[in-house]
C-alpha positions in Angstrom: 0.0 -0.1 0.1 1.3 3.4 -0.9 -0.1 6.8 0.3 0.6 9.7 -2.3 2.0 13.0 -0.8 2.6 15.0 -3.9 3.3 14.7 -7.6 5.5 16.6 -10.1 2.9 17.9 -12.4 2.2 21.6 -12.4 -1.6 22.8 -12.9 -2.7 25.7 -15.0 -5.7 26.6 -12.8 -7.1 26.3 -9.3 -9.0 22.9 -8.8 -12.1 24.4 -7.8 -14.2 21.2 -8.2 -11.8 19.0 -6.3 -11.5 21.3 -3.4 -15.3 21.7 -3.3 -15.6 17.8 -3.3 -13.4 17.7 -0.4 -15.3 20.3 1.6 -18.6 18.8 0.7 -17.4 15.4 2.0 -16.0 17.0 5.2 -19.0 18.9 5.8 -21.3 15.9 5.4 -19.0 13.9 7.7 -19.1 16.5 10.5 -22.6 18.0 10.2 -24.9 15.4 8.6 -23.7 12.0 9.7 -24.1 11.3 13.3 -20.3 10.7 13.9 -20.0 12.4 17.3 -23.2 11.3 18.8 -23.5 8.8 21.8 -23.2 5.3 20.5 -25.3 3.9 23.4 -28.2 6.0 22.3 -30.8 4.0 20.5 -33.4 5.0 18.0 -36.2 2.8 16.5 -36.8 2.1 12.9 -39.8 0.1 11.5 -43.4 -0.2 12.0 -45.0 0.1 15.4 -44.7 -2.8 17.5 -42.1 -4.4 15.1 -39.5 -1.6 15.2 -35.8 -2.5 15.5 -33.5 -0.6 18.0 -30.3 0.7 16.3 -27.6 3.2 17.2 -27.9 6.5 15.4 -25.0 5.6 13.1 -26.8 2.4 12.0 -30.1 4.1 11.7 -28.4 6.7 9.4 -26.8 4.0 7.3 -30.1 2.1 6.7 -32.1 5.5 5.9 -29.6 7.2 3.7 -27.0 4.8 2.1 -27.1 2.6 -0.9 -27.7 -1.2 -0.2 -27.3 -3.8 -3.1 -30.6 -5.5 -2.3 -32.4 -2.3 -2.4 -30.8 -1.1 -5.6 -31.5 -4.3 -7.5 -35.1 -4.8 -6.2 -36.1 -1.2 -6.3 -37.5 -1.4 -2.7 -36.5 -0.6 0.9 -35.1 -3.5 3.0 -37.7 -5.3 5.1 -37.7 -5.7 8.9 -37.1 -9.5 8.4 -34.1 -9.1 6.1 -32.5 -6.7 8.8 -33.3 -9.1 11.6 -31.4 -11.7 9.5 -28.6 -9.3 9.1 -28.4 -8.8 12.9 -28.2 -12.5 13.4 -25.2 -12.7 11.1 -26.7 -13.2 7.6 -25.5 -10.4 5.4 -26.9 -12.1 2.2 -30.5 -12.1 3.5 -32.2 -10.2 0.5 -35.6 -11.8 -0.1 -35.3 -14.0 3.0 -37.4 -13.9 6.1 -36.7 -15.3 9.7 -37.9 -19.0 10.2 -40.2 -17.7 12.9 -41.5 -14.7 11.1 -44.0 -12.1 12.4 -46.4 -10.0 10.5 -44.1 -7.0 10.7 -41.1 -8.8 9.2 -42.5 -8.3 5.6 -43.0 -4.5 6.0 -40.3 -2.0 5.0 -37.8 -0.8 7.6 -37.6 2.8 6.1 -41.1 3.0 4.2 -40.3 6.4 2.4 -36.7 5.8 1.4 -35.8 6.5 -2.1 -33.3 3.7 -2.7 -31.8 5.2 -6.0 -31.2 8.6 -4.5 -29.6 6.9 -1.5 -27.4 4.9 -4.0 -26.2 8.2 -5.5 -25.7 10.0 -2.2 -23.8 7.1 -0.6 -20.6 8.2 -2.3 -20.6 11.3 0.0 -20.7 9.2 3.3 -17.8 7.7 5.2 -17.5 5.0 7.8 -14.7 6.4 9.9 -12.2 9.3 10.1 -9.5 7.0 8.5 -11.8 6.3 5.7 -12.5 9.8 4.8 -8.9 11.1 5.3 -7.7 8.2 2.9 -10.2 9.1 0.2 -9.7 12.9 0.4 -5.9 12.5 0.4 -6.0 10.6 -2.9 -8.5 13.0 -4.4 -6.4 16.0 -3.3 -3.1 14.7 -4.7 -4.6 13.3 -8.0 -7.7 15.1 -8.6 -6.3 18.4 -9.5 -4.2 17.3 -12.3 -7.3 15.3 -13.8 -9.5 18.5 -13.3 -6.9 20.6 -15.1 -7.0 18.2 -18.0 -10.8 17.8 -18.1 -12.0 21.2 -17.0 -14.3 21.8 -14.1 -17.7 20.6 -15.3 -16.5 17.7 -17.3 -14.4 16.5 -14.2 -17.5 16.9 -11.9 -19.6 14.8 -14.3 -16.8 12.3 -14.5 -16.4 11.9 -10.8 -20.1 11.4 -10.4 -20.4 8.9 -13.0 -17.4 6.8 -11.7 -19.2 6.9 -8.2 -22.4 5.7 -9.7 -20.5 2.9 -11.7 -18.7 1.9 -8.3 -22.0 1.6 -6.5 -23.6 -0.5 -9.3 -20.4 -2.7 -9.5 -20.7 -3.5 -6.0 -24.3 -4.2 -6.1 -23.9 -6.5 -9.2 -21.2 -8.4 -7.4 -23.2 -8.7 -4.2 -26.9 -9.0 -5.3 -28.0 -10.6 -2.0 -26.3 -8.3 0.3 -28.2 -6.2 2.8 -25.2 -4.6 4.2 -25.1 -0.7 3.8 -22.3 0.5 1.6 -20.8 3.9 1.7 -17.7 5.9 0.9 -16.0 8.0 -2.0 -13.6 5.2 -2.8 -15.2 4.2 -6.0 -15.5 7.8 -7.3 -11.9 8.4 -6.2 -10.9 5.1 -7.9 -12.4 6.6 -11.1 -10.0 9.7 -10.8 -7.0 7.2 -10.1 -8.1 5.4 -13.3 -8.0 8.7 -15.3 -4.7 9.6 -13.7 -3.4 6.2 -14.8 -4.4 6.9 -18.3 -3.4 10.5 -18.6 -0.1 10.6 -16.7 1.2 7.1 -16.2 4.7 8.3 -16.0 4.3 11.3 -13.7 6.4 11.0 -10.5 4.5 10.6 -7.3 6.2 11.0 -4.0 4.6 8.3 -1.8 4.9 6.6 1.5 5.1 3.0 1.0 3.7 1.1 4.0 4.6 -2.7 3.3 6.6 -4.3 4.2 8.5 -1.6 6.1 7.5 2.1 5.7 9.7 4.1 3.5 9.4 7.1 1.1 10.1 7.2 -2.6 9.3 9.0 -6.0 7.9 6.4 -8.3 6.1 6.5 -11.7 2.4 6.8 -11.1 1.5 3.6 -12.8 3.3 1.6 -10.3 1.4 2.6 -7.1 -1.9 2.6 -9.1 -1.3 -0.9 -10.5 -0.4 -2.1 -7.1 -3.7 -0.6 -5.5 -5.8 -2.1 -8.3 -4.3 -5.5 -7.9 -4.7 -5.5 -4.2 -8.6 -5.3 -4.7 -8.4 -8.9 -5.8 -6.6 -10.1 -2.6 -7.5 -10.5 1.2 -5.1 -7.5 1.8 -8.0 -5.1 0.9 -9.8 -5.9 4.1 -12.7 -7.9 5.2 -15.3 -5.1 5.2 -14.0 -3.1 2.1 -16.3 -3.0 -0.9 -13.5 -4.2 -3.3 -15.9 -4.4 -6.4 -16.8 -0.7 -5.8 -13.1 0.2 -6.1 -12.8 -2.0 -9.1 -15.8 -0.7 -10.8 -14.9 3.0 -10.2 -11.4 2.6 -11.5 -12.4 0.6 -14.7 -15.0 3.3 -15.4 -12.4 5.9 -14.9 -10.1 4.2 -17.5 -13.0 3.6 -20.0 -14.5 7.2 -19.6 -11.3 9.1 -19.8 -10.7 8.8 -23.5 -14.4 9.7 -24.1 -13.9 12.9 -22.0 -10.7 13.8 -23.9 -12.6 13.4 -27.2 -15.1 15.8 -26.0 -12.7 18.6 -25.2 -12.6 21.1 -28.3 -9.2 22.0 -29.4 -8.0 25.5 -28.5 -9.0 28.0 -31.1 -6.1 30.2 -32.4 -6.5 33.5 -33.9 -5.8 33.7 -37.6 -2.5 34.9 -38.5 -2.3 38.4 -40.4 -2.0 38.1 -44.2 1.7 38.1 -45.3 3.1 39.9 -48.2 3.5 37.8 -51.3 6.9 37.7 -52.8 7.4 36.5 -56.3 10.6 35.6 -58.0 10.8 36.4 -61.7 12.7 34.2 -64.0 
């Protein structure tokens, strides 16, 4: 694993979109997500008499984040599916407890817009380390990609990569009822774009394995290592690896299309020059 600290690529303009995305993610983490609330406090979700007690953070996840089962079925999770999740069955989509009650078939969050949640989920994070890592990669690599794409194209590109990441995770885990969140897929798309645009750019990185050391290296090396890690247990047990993979692949595939959409700079016509004729 390598953490980028800086690169050697200058930019022509301020990365307004990248900085705005970082500020939005931080504001949501601090002001919207219940990150600082008492974890022992409990709230209830579900129909009266069948409600499930959850911590504020858990209730927020089920209410606002993308969940593969919901995205593929187009409906909110049922109380029964969440009860099975609490018992350890994370792939309980469409299932019901063996001893079911009338409320188990009712939605946990009746008014949830599952597709809006699937979009917003790229702006939520699970921990400080999670948001710090994502925003670090976005800050180091995003400014150069934005400089090449332009502000609005870059924003559309970022959002499309985030959507592709959520879709990739859902398709790879169709029965999962576990909430998924994070900007890693969208940032993975930015990494894919950087890989296509600047593979030989020098990135100063802290390499954490096997022993920490710092080094300047061509960008393609840490990016290929990061991508390859997604297919190994090194990525971590509760990491949505297919969201990372989907976002990175989307970034690689979309980058040539974005470049093709950029009009070449228009040059002012040269003033007419006098015509010289040699007589012979």
